[in-house]
KEPAPA-981973 format. One record per residue (C-alpha): residue number from 1; residue in one letter; x, y, z. Coordinates in steps of 0.1 Angstrom, whole numbers, plus 5000, padded with zeros to 4 digits. Example, Ala and Ser with C-alpha at 12.3 -4.5 7.8 and 13.67 -1.06 7.14 Angstrom:
BEGIN
+--------+-------+------+------+------+
| drengu | rotor |   xx |   yy |   zz |
+--------+-------+------+------+------+
|      1 |     A | 5123 | 4955 | 5078 |
|      2 |     S | 5137 | 4989 | 5071 |
+--------+-------+------+------+------+
//
This chain:
BEGIN
+--------+-------+------+------+------+
| drengu | rotor |   xx |   yy |   zz |
+--------+-------+------+------+------+
|      1 |     M | 0298 | 5039 | 3823 |
|      2 |     I | 0290 | 5023 | 3856 |
|      3 |     D | 0254 | 5018 | 3865 |
|      4 |     R | 0257 | 5021 | 3903 |
|      5 |     T | 0220 | 5016 | 3910 |
|      6 |     G | 0217 | 4986 | 3888 |
|      7 |     L | 0249 | 4971 | 3901 |
|      8 |     A | 0238 | 4975 | 3937 |
|      9 |     E | 0204 | 4960 | 3931 |
|     10 |     F | 0219 | 4931 | 3912 |
|     11 |     L | 0244 | 4923 | 3939 |
|     12 |     R | 0217 | 4924 | 3966 |
|     13 |     R | 0194 | 4901 | 3947 |
|     14 |     R | 0221 | 4876 | 3940 |
|     15 |     R | 0233 | 4877 | 3976 |
|     16 |     E | 0198 | 4872 | 3990 |
|     17 |     A | 0191 | 4843 | 3966 |
|     18 |     L | 0221 | 4823 | 3978 |
|     19 |     Q | 0219 | 4801 | 4009 |
|     20 |     P | 0249 | 4792 | 4030 |
|     21 |     E | 0247 | 4755 | 4020 |
|     22 |     D | 0248 | 4767 | 3983 |
|     23 |     V | 0284 | 4779 | 3988 |
|     24 |     G | 0297 | 4753 | 4013 |
|     25 |     L | 0291 | 4774 | 4044 |
|     26 |     P | 0274 | 4762 | 4077 |
|     27 |     R | 0240 | 4777 | 4082 |
|     28 |     G | 0242 | 4781 | 4120 |
|     29 |     R | 0213 | 4782 | 4144 |
|     30 |     R | 0200 | 4817 | 4148 |
|     31 |     R | 0202 | 4828 | 4113 |
|     32 |     R | 0177 | 4856 | 4103 |
|     33 |     T | 0194 | 4870 | 4072 |
|     34 |     A | 0176 | 4863 | 4039 |
|     35 |     G | 0204 | 4846 | 4019 |
|     36 |     L | 0241 | 4853 | 4026 |
|     37 |     R | 0254 | 4880 | 4049 |
|     38 |     R | 0276 | 4908 | 4033 |
|     39 |     E | 0306 | 4896 | 4053 |
|     40 |     E | 0301 | 4861 | 4039 |
|     41 |     V | 0300 | 4873 | 4003 |
|     42 |     A | 0330 | 4895 | 4009 |
|     43 |     A | 0350 | 4865 | 4022 |
|     44 |     L | 0340 | 4844 | 3992 |
|     45 |     C | 0351 | 4872 | 3969 |
|     46 |     H | 0384 | 4878 | 3987 |
|     47 |     M | 0377 | 4914 | 3996 |
|     48 |     S | 0369 | 4935 | 4026 |
|     49 |     T | 0333 | 4937 | 4039 |
|     50 |     D | 0335 | 4975 | 4038 |
|     51 |     Y | 0344 | 4975 | 4001 |
|     52 |     Y | 0316 | 4951 | 3992 |
|     53 |     A | 0290 | 4969 | 4013 |
|     54 |     R | 0298 | 5002 | 3996 |
|     55 |     L | 0291 | 4986 | 3962 |
|     56 |     E | 0256 | 4975 | 3975 |
|     57 |     R | 0251 | 5011 | 3988 |
|     58 |     E | 0260 | 5027 | 3955 |
|     59 |     R | 0292 | 5042 | 3969 |
|     60 |     G | 0329 | 5037 | 3966 |
|     61 |     P | 0354 | 5038 | 3937 |
|     62 |     H | 0348 | 5024 | 3903 |
|     63 |     P | 0354 | 4986 | 3907 |
|     64 |     S | 0381 | 4971 | 3885 |
|     65 |     A | 0375 | 4942 | 3861 |
|     66 |     Q | 0395 | 4920 | 3883 |
|     67 |     M | 0373 | 4928 | 3913 |
|     68 |     M | 0342 | 4920 | 3892 |
|     69 |     A | 0357 | 4886 | 3883 |
|     70 |     S | 0362 | 4879 | 3920 |
|     71 |     I | 0326 | 4889 | 3928 |
|     72 |     A | 0312 | 4869 | 3899 |
|     73 |     Q | 0330 | 4838 | 3911 |
|     74 |     G | 0322 | 4844 | 3948 |
|     75 |     L | 0284 | 4847 | 3940 |
|     76 |     H | 0285 | 4816 | 3918 |
|     77 |     L | 0272 | 4835 | 3888 |
|     78 |     S | 0265 | 4818 | 3855 |
|     79 |     L | 0283 | 4831 | 3824 |
|     80 |     D | 0253 | 4852 | 3814 |
|     81 |     E | 0251 | 4867 | 3849 |
|     82 |     R | 0288 | 4873 | 3849 |
|     83 |     D | 0286 | 4892 | 3817 |
|     84 |     H | 0257 | 4913 | 3830 |
|     85 |     L | 0276 | 4921 | 3861 |
|     86 |     F | 0306 | 4933 | 3841 |
|     87 |     R | 0284 | 4956 | 3819 |
|     88 |     L | 0267 | 4971 | 3850 |
|     89 |     A | 0302 | 4980 | 3863 |
|     90 |     G | 0311 | 4996 | 3830 |
|     91 |     H | 0335 | 4969 | 3818 |
|     92 |     Q | 0336 | 4947 | 3787 |
|     93 |     P | 0329 | 4911 | 3797 |
|     94 |     P | 0358 | 4887 | 3794 |
|     95 |     P | 0357 | 4865 | 3762 |
|     96 |     R | 0340 | 4832 | 3766 |
|     97 |     G | 0355 | 4799 | 3758 |
|     98 |     T | 0381 | 4774 | 3768 |
|     99 |     G | 0406 | 4800 | 3780 |
|    100 |     G | 0385 | 4814 | 3808 |
|    101 |     D | 0390 | 4810 | 3846 |
|    102 |     H | 0353 | 4815 | 3855 |
|    103 |     V | 0341 | 4782 | 3871 |
|    104 |     S | 0305 | 4772 | 3864 |
|    105 |     P | 0281 | 4773 | 3894 |
|    106 |     G | 0274 | 4736 | 3889 |
|    107 |     L | 0310 | 4726 | 3893 |
|    108 |     L | 0313 | 4749 | 3923 |
|    109 |     R | 0283 | 4734 | 3940 |
|    110 |     I | 0297 | 4699 | 3936 |
|    111 |     L | 0332 | 4710 | 3949 |
|    112 |     D | 0316 | 4728 | 3979 |
|    113 |     R | 0300 | 4695 | 3990 |
|    114 |     L | 0333 | 4675 | 3988 |
|    115 |     T | 0344 | 4686 | 4023 |
|    116 |     D | 0360 | 4653 | 4032 |
|    117 |     T | 0376 | 4645 | 3998 |
|    118 |     P | 0407 | 4658 | 3980 |
|    119 |     A | 0394 | 4675 | 3948 |
|    120 |     E | 0403 | 4704 | 3925 |
|    121 |     I | 0390 | 4722 | 3894 |
|    122 |     V | 0416 | 4727 | 3867 |
|    123 |     T | 0418 | 4740 | 3832 |
|    124 |     E | 0428 | 4720 | 3802 |
|    125 |     L | 0463 | 4733 | 3807 |
|    126 |     G | 0465 | 4720 | 3843 |
|    127 |     E | 0459 | 4753 | 3860 |
|    128 |     T | 0443 | 4748 | 3893 |
|    129 |     L | 0413 | 4772 | 3899 |
|    130 |     R | 0398 | 4758 | 3931 |
|    131 |     Q | 0407 | 4731 | 3957 |
|    132 |     T | 0389 | 4716 | 3986 |
|    133 |     P | 0408 | 4719 | 4020 |
|    134 |     L | 0418 | 4682 | 4018 |
|    135 |     G | 0430 | 4689 | 3982 |
|    136 |     V | 0453 | 4716 | 3995 |
|    137 |     A | 0465 | 4692 | 4022 |
|    138 |     L | 0473 | 4666 | 3996 |
|    139 |     T | 0490 | 4686 | 3969 |
|    140 |     G | 0496 | 4720 | 3984 |
|    141 |     D | 0480 | 4753 | 3975 |
|    142 |     A | 0483 | 4749 | 3937 |
|    143 |     A | 0462 | 4780 | 3930 |
|    144 |     R | 0489 | 4803 | 3944 |
|    145 |     H | 0510 | 4801 | 3913 |
|    146 |     T | 0511 | 4829 | 3887 |
|    147 |     G | 0521 | 4832 | 3850 |
|    148 |     P | 0531 | 4800 | 3832 |
|    149 |     A | 0538 | 4783 | 3865 |
|    150 |     R | 0500 | 4781 | 3870 |
|    151 |     S | 0502 | 4750 | 3848 |
|    152 |     V | 0513 | 4718 | 3866 |
|    153 |     G | 0528 | 4706 | 3833 |
|    154 |     Y | 0550 | 4737 | 3830 |
|    155 |     R | 0561 | 4733 | 3867 |
|    156 |     W | 0568 | 4697 | 3861 |
|    157 |     F | 0595 | 4705 | 3835 |
|    158 |     T | 0609 | 4737 | 3851 |
|    159 |     D | 0606 | 4733 | 3889 |
|    160 |     P | 0623 | 4701 | 3903 |
|    161 |     T | 0604 | 4704 | 3936 |
|    162 |     T | 0571 | 4697 | 3918 |
|    163 |     R | 0583 | 4661 | 3914 |
|    164 |     D | 0589 | 4655 | 3951 |
|    165 |     L | 0552 | 4647 | 3956 |
|    166 |     Y | 0555 | 4616 | 3933 |
|    167 |     P | 0575 | 4584 | 3935 |
|    168 |     P | 0608 | 4586 | 3915 |
|    169 |     E | 0599 | 4555 | 3895 |
|    170 |     D | 0568 | 4574 | 3881 |
|    171 |     H | 0587 | 4604 | 3870 |
|    172 |     D | 0596 | 4593 | 3834 |
|    173 |     R | 0560 | 4581 | 3827 |
|    174 |     L | 0545 | 4614 | 3841 |
|    175 |     S | 0569 | 4634 | 3819 |
|    176 |     R | 0556 | 4616 | 3789 |
|    177 |     V | 0520 | 4621 | 3800 |
|    178 |     Y | 0524 | 4659 | 3805 |
|    179 |     A | 0543 | 4663 | 3772 |
|    180 |     S | 0516 | 4643 | 3753 |
|    181 |     Q | 0487 | 4662 | 3769 |
|    182 |     L | 0503 | 4695 | 3762 |
|    183 |     R | 0509 | 4686 | 3725 |
|    184 |     Q | 0473 | 4675 | 3722 |
|    185 |     V | 0459 | 4708 | 3736 |
|    186 |     V | 0482 | 4728 | 3713 |
|    187 |     T | 0470 | 4709 | 3683 |
|    188 |     L | 0434 | 4713 | 3694 |
|    189 |     R | 0436 | 4751 | 3701 |
|    190 |     G | 0460 | 4760 | 3673 |
|    191 |     P | 0488 | 4785 | 3667 |
|    192 |     G | 0485 | 4817 | 3687 |
|    193 |     S | 0465 | 4800 | 3715 |
|    194 |     R | 0473 | 4801 | 3752 |
|    195 |     A | 0483 | 4765 | 3749 |
|    196 |     A | 0508 | 4773 | 3721 |
|    197 |     H | 0523 | 4802 | 3740 |
|    198 |     L | 0527 | 4780 | 3771 |
|    199 |     A | 0543 | 4752 | 3750 |
|    200 |     E | 0568 | 4777 | 3735 |
|    201 |     R | 0578 | 4790 | 3769 |
|    202 |     A | 0581 | 4755 | 3784 |
|    203 |     L | 0601 | 4742 | 3754 |
|    204 |     A | 0625 | 4772 | 3758 |
|    205 |     D | 0630 | 4764 | 3795 |
|    206 |     S | 0633 | 4726 | 3795 |
|    207 |     D | 0657 | 4703 | 3776 |
|    208 |     E | 0637 | 4672 | 3787 |
|    209 |     L | 0605 | 4686 | 3772 |
|    210 |     R | 0622 | 4694 | 3739 |
|    211 |     R | 0635 | 4658 | 3737 |
|    212 |     L | 0600 | 4644 | 3744 |
|    213 |     W | 0583 | 4669 | 3721 |
|    214 |     D | 0604 | 4656 | 3692 |
|    215 |     E | 0590 | 4621 | 3697 |
|    216 |     H | 0555 | 4634 | 3689 |
|    217 |     E | 0537 | 4611 | 3713 |
|    218 |     V | 0500 | 4617 | 3719 |
|    219 |     G | 0474 | 4597 | 3738 |
|    220 |     R | 0496 | 4591 | 3768 |
|    221 |     R | 0474 | 4588 | 3799 |
|    222 |     H | 0476 | 4578 | 3835 |
|    223 |     P | 0473 | 4540 | 3844 |
|    224 |     P | 0440 | 4522 | 3841 |
|    225 |     E | 0412 | 4536 | 3864 |
|    226 |     H | 0433 | 4568 | 3865 |
|    227 |     T | 0453 | 4557 | 3895 |
|    228 |     K | 0477 | 4583 | 3908 |
|    229 |     R | 0505 | 4576 | 3933 |
|    230 |     F | 0516 | 4603 | 3957 |
|    231 |     L | 0546 | 4605 | 3981 |
|    232 |     H | 0533 | 4629 | 4008 |
|    233 |     P | 0558 | 4644 | 4032 |
|    234 |     Q | 0536 | 4638 | 4062 |
|    235 |     V | 0516 | 4606 | 4056 |
|    236 |     G | 0539 | 4588 | 4031 |
|    237 |     A | 0528 | 4568 | 4000 |
|    238 |     L | 0493 | 4571 | 3988 |
|    239 |     E | 0475 | 4553 | 3959 |
|    240 |     L | 0444 | 4572 | 3949 |
|    241 |     H | 0418 | 4569 | 3921 |
|    242 |     C | 0411 | 4601 | 3902 |
|    243 |     Q | 0376 | 4605 | 3888 |
|    244 |     T | 0370 | 4633 | 3863 |
|    245 |     L | 0340 | 4654 | 3855 |
|    246 |     L | 0342 | 4677 | 3824 |
|    247 |     D | 0325 | 4711 | 3819 |
|    248 |     P | 0327 | 4712 | 3781 |
|    249 |     Q | 0316 | 4748 | 3778 |
|    250 |     Q | 0347 | 4760 | 3797 |
|    251 |     A | 0370 | 4730 | 3792 |
|    252 |     H | 0373 | 4727 | 3830 |
|    253 |     L | 0379 | 4694 | 3848 |
|    254 |     L | 0367 | 4685 | 3883 |
|    255 |     L | 0393 | 4660 | 3896 |
|    256 |     V | 0382 | 4639 | 3927 |
|    257 |     Y | 0407 | 4617 | 3945 |
|    258 |     T | 0394 | 4587 | 3964 |
|    259 |     A | 0409 | 4556 | 3981 |
|    260 |     V | 0395 | 4521 | 3983 |
|    261 |     P | 0377 | 4519 | 4017 |
|    262 |     G | 0397 | 4499 | 4042 |
|    263 |     S | 0430 | 4503 | 4024 |
|    264 |     E | 0461 | 4518 | 4038 |
|    265 |     S | 0457 | 4548 | 4015 |
|    266 |     Y | 0422 | 4553 | 4029 |
|    267 |     E | 0435 | 4554 | 4064 |
|    268 |     K | 0462 | 4578 | 4054 |
|    269 |     L | 0436 | 4601 | 4038 |
|    270 |     Q | 0417 | 4602 | 4071 |
|    271 |     L | 0450 | 4611 | 4089 |
|    272 |     L | 0458 | 4637 | 4063 |
|    273 |     A | 0424 | 4654 | 4070 |
|    274 |     V | 0434 | 4658 | 4106 |
|    275 |     V | 0471 | 4667 | 4099 |
|    276 |     G | 0460 | 4692 | 4072 |
|    277 |     A | 0435 | 4709 | 4094 |
|    278 |     H | 0461 | 4716 | 4120 |
|    279 |     A | 0490 | 4724 | 4097 |
|    280 |     P | 0504 | 4760 | 4100 |
|    281 |     A | 0492 | 4785 | 4074 |
+--------+-------+------+------+------+
//
């Protein structure tokens, strides 16, 4: 059963505890609100201001579990806070562990500060959960995909357009990397896991993956220093270094792409920041 009063009070307290800079928003000059405004939280949670305001006023329909997940992420809640929010709304909290999509507040705080850098948060299956604006400009809106296509490894073997962003001479190596990484996650998580189901689907859809799967390769990685080469449709070839930060509790990875200062790729990243900001939605 929903606890409307408890839910409203918890939402207000969490909103008032957050500052704009905590969630990557500008503070502005004449700010008098304690914490975030309702419209700012609503935007972070991908819902209307009216809907969110009604929750804080103990009104409106019973919010769905999906809506609670959006609010928990928008308010940068910890796992304990997320579970508390779900229970206040009358829902069973999602299971914890490596299959979850809830990004930790720590990773979100780091991502929110990478305003001038391509970066993304991904699951161990290569599902993009969040991207910086320059990350979207570099690789496209990877978080828009649904179903098995959320995984870049699945898209690599089933959607030929996925490979357009990478030089043709790298395709064979990347195929082996994705096959190797998927096999390792399947072995780690075991039969019946999300990884195992994804592998079954991908193997059914790709002759190339079946061939590589039979080779049982593991440990395939990107080149030294995790260099990644891109072939961007607007700025051309880019060579970027990928630094990784792991959240072991959720098995989420924060990937940050940088270029050597003064290099051609560095200049192209600066250009991409401008081009991406003015690209049509």
